[in-house]
Steps between C-alpha positions, in 0.01 A plus 500: 500500500573302816417603850693297758337475853131558537469656845400869541718667249506197253131462484453873449760508228332209328162696497657803373662334208165314418318835523733616226428190288843387537559123450623391846547212727547498878698230678530421871681236685213466744116539458423863604348616720738299728692564834854453390583858416380851587152520350293341771364555838135586424523869533723799398487868569457763219544866587527804282696750727837333432789646665774277352543689183273778322480279181329214675185706514436522119565109494258464790237699318542280204495193713177602671339544158635160394393325818150631457499385130604154622233510772239545230600169349429283806259451786785409733619780718817670357486835650303649777549872624496516880693832581828480666651627833865537538631564852832642617691801598454797274867479389485136430563424120170325455304794654691806378581341165135402438394853592761652261382258220139607561571857496736481177234290311181655636375174663217487745643461869460593860761547767329388826596582852517218761175621644341491151625145432365388835149640405489363145717193537478378858649168405842655502716604802747768418821587695565844614598735209341287239247616241283330230509549114170396342492430134145422368623333178692229679363139427556141521605268208445130510804353336398146419166626338684768317759252341217258404311777347799631298573151373145441403487841317829423325380167373164665387700747303697237323810446726639138547587372850728224595517398861745281674780582247828625602725737293854403525666765288471708187744569225527796246456428140466718191146656530398373839577250788500133541347399837590153635264337758479166664255391228594681170676774313287826412592758257396854618523848369541633863480377853352653803664351807274507825642231700508689843737334763637268218608800294855510646568150379328547160620834379872575452621784714245494765636237752714762681231785476196332649432369853217248552359519857249296697179681626245376743120568480257398768126501551403526872180419676353835585336588841255733335457417132202734459699818539753361255253452214548691178294813513607554867863412472726643222805343339795616715858539576682592818844651408837516674759774450716257293238473238376153598148443582242251643206498264179313470135478362148511609305187524260439204177302515463195301347560152294181493392228743782264607775688325800647650499879558714698255824547682455192715350442832649684800693837526803506272810704545877483409812709548631690186876474555731258308535194703770228503680430177402173333491294186153454342561130441604446869305750706381393843113531483443410859408815699686508828349569849714805548381643170131461602573627839639824366191550279267421787682743724446772235129418489470485884652855520355662191181337373377292804171408318716291254616246767294293730618378838621166352741684252390234247597515135265371240748493205876580446681541162862576390530739204814606330637856417762551240681814584701758335739723703282806448174313539373599151397254236699389191293551182727534186648342207812293578826709420646202315192405295214749456263214397493390857295703724571454873215562751598423848608596847182667613659524848171399687292769354428410141171318483282798495698641194515182301247614238684802402830323527363222271374769253848671490671165464282420196591842349863432540470155348297613200617864446819528684360791706212597708315821590462391847756672754723201575850675460554482878451128488760446228810265505728690746 
């Protein structure tokens, strides 16, 4: 079996196939982990009280289990539990939806008044009428480490990996598929396609259904780094009524002398909202002054310890979202050829779920079905 694209979902799919003892090969046009697509940026949020759809929670439970299984294979940080604080008005989708999810699934959580937030998390400034939602199981994933660990584990279990090789097309044949790359021709029983923002140009029927957008990440020089350290500062999100949210992470100490801290130096934040439409091969990766000014203004108003008087950034990056209309994922067999499993369009919130998504994709490729609840992620 062949996995195309070895980012978050692809590397997880390759591991899932290898764990089943399936002969498999993973191909990527770049050398993951890389900064061309969606699976980079040094840190990602993982949360369990998921409001977006009730079936995400079982997938998240499986993902937490698989992330911990992966963490046991490496000394590099993959997952760290920090607790999470979400701030917003009680009726905001992020707050009320997270509360409903927690109640429905019996998940640990607290709804905090503004006074309680000020006492426990004085780093945050709340606006009138806002509350806090605290989730103790929230954590931080380190995507580059996670992908490296997935690929190492897949190779250890017998998978083959080919980097710097680009898939051009595939053709149906009796009993399988013929995959054409820029190097060779491969015969495969099934294909799992996980090419992220390149999916619209690779998979027939997706060009008009998916929208690739440009997303800005920034690490600012903090004015008070001590209060932003993991252990004192949770992973966090500040929501808006339209469902968008600024989000960010605590600062982690270096794990060895002269090494960069997990998550990078500085205080990272970003805005979860689809940005400007772009092409993954022509995206503008220069972060503009107005984009940084908007993020700095948010910090100045809401988390002043995260921004020193200079307003300096220590690092910026541009990431890509691949969005569906309903902001859910696409995990399904292709309607025109069931031997092609399409895994894409994570709409900016898929990294955390990639182990479960990879397991489901492997099930679909091998068995044609899965026990994981992915019906709501089907080809729609």
